[in-house]
MIBA-469154 format. One record per residue: x, y, z of N, C-alpha, C, CB in turn; residue in one letter. Coordinates in steps of 0.05 Angstrom, whole numbers, plus 5000, padded with zeros to 4 digits. Glycine has a CB too. Layout:
BEGIN
    nx    ny    nz   cax   cay   caz    cx    cy    cz   cbx   cby   cbz  code
     X     Y     Z     X     Y     Z     X     Y     Z     X     Y     Z     A
...
END
This chain:
BEGIN
    nx    ny    nz   cax   cay   caz    cx    cy    cz   cbx   cby   cbz  code
  0962  8268  1507  0944  8249  1519  0917  8249  1504  0939  8255  1549     M
  0904  8227  1504  0879  8223  1490  0856  8231  1510  0875  8194  1480     I
  0836  8245  1500  0813  8252  1517  0793  8229  1518  0799  8277  1506     T
  0775  8230  1536  0754  8209  1538  0737  8208  1512  0735  8215  1563     K
  0732  8231  1501  0717  8232  1476  0732  8218  1453  0711  8261  1467     Y
  0758  8223  1451  0775  8211  1431  0778  8181  1436  0803  8223  1430     E
  0778  8173  1461  0779  8145  1468  0754  8130  1458  0781  8141  1499     L
  0731  8144  1460  0706  8133  1449  0708  8129  1419  0683  8150  1455     G
  0721  8148  1404  0724  8146  1375  0742  8122  1369  0736  8171  1364     L
  0764  8119  1384  0782  8096  1380  0768  8070  1385  0807  8099  1399     I
  0752  8068  1406  0738  8043  1413  0718  8037  1390  0722  8046  1439     A
  0705  8057  1379  0686  8052  1357  0700  8042  1333  0671  8079  1350     E
  0723  8054  1325  0738  8045  1302  0750  8018  1307  0760  8066  1295     K
  0759  8012  1331  0770  7986  1338  0749  7964  1334  0781  7986  1367     L
  0724  7970  1342  0702  7951  1339  0696  7947  1309  0677  7961  1353     S
  0696  7968  1294  0690  7966  1265  0712  7950  1251  0688  7994  1252     E
  0737  7956  1257  0760  7944  1243  0763  7915  1250  0785  7959  1250     E
  0755  7907  1274  0760  7879  1283  0735  7864  1288  0777  7880  1307     N
  0712  7875  1281  0686  7861  1284  0681  7853  1313  0685  7837  1266     F
  0691  7869  1333  0685  7864  1361  0656  7871  1366  0704  7880  1379     F
  0644  7859  1387  0619  7870  1397  0625  7898  1406  0608  7852  1420     D
  0606  7916  1402  0610  7943  1410  0616  7946  1440  0585  7960  1403     T
  0605  7929  1456  0610  7929  1485  0638  7919  1492  0590  7913  1500     G
  0649  7901  1476  0675  7889  1481  0697  7910  1478  0680  7866  1463     A
  0693  7930  1461  0714  7950  1456  0704  7977  1463  0723  7949  1427     A
  0686  7979  1483  0676  8005  1491  0698  8021  1505  0651  8002  1509     S
  0695  8047  1505  0714  8065  1517  0717  8058  1547  0706  8094  1514     A
  0696  8050  1560  0697  8043  1589  0712  8018  1595  0669  8040  1599     G
  0717  8001  1575  0732  7976  1578  0762  7980  1573  0721  7955  1559     E
  0769  8002  1561  0797  8008  1555  0811  8020  1580  0800  8026  1530     I
  0832  8008  1589  0846  8018  1613  0871  8033  1606  0852  7995  1631     T
  0883  8027  1583  0907  8042  1575  0911  8040  1544  0932  8032  1589     S
  0924  8061  1534  0933  8062  1506  0962  8071  1507  0914  8081  1488     V
  0980  8055  1496  1009  8061  1498  1021  8059  1470  1023  8042  1518     V
  1035  8080  1462  1049  8081  1436  1077  8071  1442  1050  8111  1424     Y
  1086  8051  1426  1112  8038  1431  1129  8037  1406  1108  8010  1442     R
  1154  8037  1410  1174  8034  1389  1194  8014  1399  1187  8061  1380     C
  1197  7992  1384  1217  7972  1391  1240  7972  1370  1205  7943  1393     D
  1264  7970  1379  1287  7968  1361  1295  7939  1360  1311  7986  1371     A
  1296  7929  1335  1303  7901  1331  1329  7899  1316  1280  7886  1316     L
  1347  7882  1326  1373  7877  1312  1373  7848  1303  1397  7884  1330     D
  1380  7844  1277  1380  7817  1267  1402  7815  1246  1353  7809  1255     C
  1423  7801  1253  1445  7796  1234  1458  7822  1224  1434  7781  1210     G
  1462  7841  1241  1475  7865  1234  1456  7887  1223  1496  7860  1214     G
  1432  7879  1217  1412  7898  1207  1393  7905  1230  1396  7887  1183     A
  1384  7930  1230  1366  7938  1252  1340  7949  1239  1379  7958  1271     S
  1319  7947  1254  1293  7958  1245  1279  7969  1269  1277  7936  1231     A
  1262  7988  1264  1244  7999  1285  1216  7990  1279  1247  8030  1287     R
  1202  7981  1299  1174  7973  1297  1158  7991  1315  1170  7942  1304     V
  1139  8005  1303  1121  8023  1318  1094  8010  1319  1120  8052  1306     R
  1081  8011  1342  1054  8001  1346  1041  8014  1370  1055  7970  1349     Y
  1015  8009  1373  1000  8020  1395  0987  7997  1409  0979  8042  1386     I
  0991  7994  1435  0978  7973  1451  0954  7985  1465  0998  7962  1473     D
  0932  7971  1462  0907  7978  1476  0902  7956  1497  0883  7982  1456     V
  0900  7964  1522  0894  7944  1543  0866  7948  1553  0914  7948  1567     E
  0852  7925  1556  0824  7924  1565  0823  7917  1594  0808  7905  1548     F
  0801  7923  1607  0798  7917  1636  0799  7887  1641  0771  7929  1646     S
  0795  7871  1621  0796  7842  1624  0825  7832  1626  0782  7828  1601     S
  0844  7851  1621  0873  7843  1621  0883  7836  1593  0877  7820  1639     G
  0865  7835  1574  0874  7829  1546  0885  7854  1533  0850  7818  1530     E
  0903  7849  1513  0915  7870  1498  0908  7867  1468  0946  7870  1501     F
  0907  7889  1455  0904  7889  1426  0926  7907  1414  0875  7899  1417     Y
  0941  7897  1395  0963  7912  1383  0953  7924  1357  0988  7894  1379     E
  0956  7950  1354  0949  7964  1329  0976  7968  1315  0934  7991  1335     I
  0979  7955  1292  1004  7957  1278  1006  7982  1261  1007  7933  1259     R
  1031  7990  1256  1036  8015  1241  1023  8015  1214  1066  8019  1238     E
  1019  7992  1201  1007  7991  1175  0977  7994  1175  1014  7964  1162     S
  0965  7995  1198  0936  7997  1201  0926  8026  1198  0927  7985  1228     S
  0903  8030  1185  0891  8056  1184  0885  8067  1212  0866  8056  1167     P
  0878  8048  1231  0872  8056  1258  0897  8068  1272  0862  8032  1274     L
  0921  8058  1266  0946  8069  1276  0948  8098  1268  0970  8052  1267     F
  0944  8103  1242  0946  8131  1232  0925  8149  1245  0943  8131  1202     R
  0901  8137  1250  0879  8153  1262  0887  8161  1291  0853  8136  1263     F
  0897  8142  1307  0905  8147  1334  0928  8167  1335  0913  8121  1349     V
  0948  8164  1317  0970  8182  1317  0961  8210  1309  0992  8172  1297     C
  0941  8212  1291  0930  8238  1284  0917  8251  1308  0910  8234  1262     G
  0904  8236  1325  0891  8247  1349  0912  8256  1370  0872  8227  1361     L
  0932  8240  1373  0950  8244  1396  0977  8256  1388  0955  8219  1410     S
  0982  8259  1362  1008  8270  1353  1031  8252  1360  1012  8297  1364     G
  1030  8226  1355  1051  8207  1362  1077  8217  1350  1045  8179  1351     C
  1097  8222  1367  1123  8232  1356  1138  8209  1343  1140  8244  1379     P
  1156  8216  1324  1174  8195  1314  1193  8187  1336  1190  8205  1288     P
  1196  8161  1340  1213  8152  1362  1238  8138  1351  1197  8132  1380     L
  1260  8143  1365  1285  8130  1358  1293  8112  1381  1308  8151  1352     V
  1301  8088  1375  1308  8069  1397  1283  8056  1408  1324  8083  1419     G
  1285  8047  1432  1262  8034  1445  1248  8054  1464  1270  8008  1459     E
  1223  8059  1460  1208  8078  1476  1180  8068  1480  1208  8105  1463     W
  1167  8079  1500  1138  8077  1503  1127  8103  1514  1131  8052  1522     E
  1105  8111  1502  1093  8136  1509  1064  8131  1516  1095  8157  1486     V
  1056  8134  1542  1028  8130  1549  1011  8152  1536  1024  8131  1580     P
  0990  8143  1522  0971  8162  1510  0945  8164  1526  0964  8153  1482     L
  0939  8143  1542  0916  8143  1560  0920  8123  1582  0889  8137  1544     F
  0913  8131  1606  0913  8112  1629  0887  8118  1645  0938  8116  1647     R
  0872  8097  1650  0847  8100  1666  0854  8105  1695  0830  8075  1663     A
END
């Protein structure tokens, strides 16, 4: 699980990466952070897509894609495990 201090670091980096107002992505506005893995099947081929959903108190979501430096930062803080199949792991809940 992510600590409140780490949540503040994530909010700060989220603001920097996406040019949000600092208040729009403040730690107090984040209600959940969830690490997800979706399994996609297409024409006999399958792929896994890993991402992190950040939910704000306004009800809006922001998806941090695996290719983002912020994804690696959050995984470094929380130790996101490699996931097989479809999973979701709550990293923070307000």
